C-alpha positions in Angstrom: 173.0 125.4 98.0 173.6 129.0 98.3 171.9 132.3 99.3 172.1 136.0 98.6 173.3 138.0 101.8 173.0 141.7 101.1 170.2 142.8 103.4 171.3 143.8 106.9 169.1 143.7 109.9 169.5 147.4 110.7 169.6 148.8 107.2 167.2 146.6 105.1 168.3 146.6 101.4 170.0 150.1 101.6 173.3 149.1 100.0 175.0 152.4 100.8 174.2 151.9 104.5 175.9 148.4 104.7 178.2 148.1 107.8 179.8 144.8 106.8 183.4 145.1 105.6 185.8 142.9 103.6 189.3 144.1 104.3 192.1 142.6 102.2 195.0 141.3 104.2 198.0 141.4 102.0 200.3 139.3 104.3 197.8 136.3 104.2 196.4 137.1 100.7 192.9 136.8 102.0 189.8 138.9 102.8 188.6 139.4 106.4 184.8 139.9 106.4 183.6 141.8 109.5 180.1 142.3 110.8 180.7 144.9 113.5 177.4 144.7 115.4 173.9 143.2 115.4 172.5 145.9 113.0 174.9 144.6 110.4 173.9 141.0 110.7 172.8 139.6 107.3 169.1 138.9 107.0 167.2 137.1 104.3 163.7 135.6 103.8 162.8 132.0 104.3 164.9 129.2 105.5 167.9 129.8 103.1 170.0 130.7 106.2 169.4 127.3 107.8 170.1 125.2 104.7 172.7 127.1 102.6 176.3 125.9 102.5 177.5 129.1 100.7 176.5 132.7 100.4 177.2 135.7 98.2 178.0 138.2 100.9 177.8 141.9 100.1 180.4 144.0 101.9 182.4 147.2 101.7 185.7 146.4 100.2 188.7 148.0 102.0 192.3 147.7 100.6 195.1 149.4 102.3 192.7 151.6 104.2 190.9 152.8 101.1 187.2 152.0 100.5 186.3 150.7 97.0 182.5 150.4 97.5 180.3 147.4 98.0 181.4 144.1 96.3 180.2 140.5 96.4 182.1 137.8 98.1 181.5 134.0 98.0 181.7 132.7 101.5 
């Protein structure tokens, strides 16, 4: 069971205002997803947050300090 996690508590569905980041760690070959404060908490309607085992999380992609815009990540 999955859910769609774009909307943030403090920004609604304003994709350009997303605070969540996904920074690529080359030494571990993985992404570190960071939600820096309560306004960046993902928020969605209904009970999907209680029952989902996976989410498509939208975050700003950061690689070697460069931002590549908002991308989806399966978490």
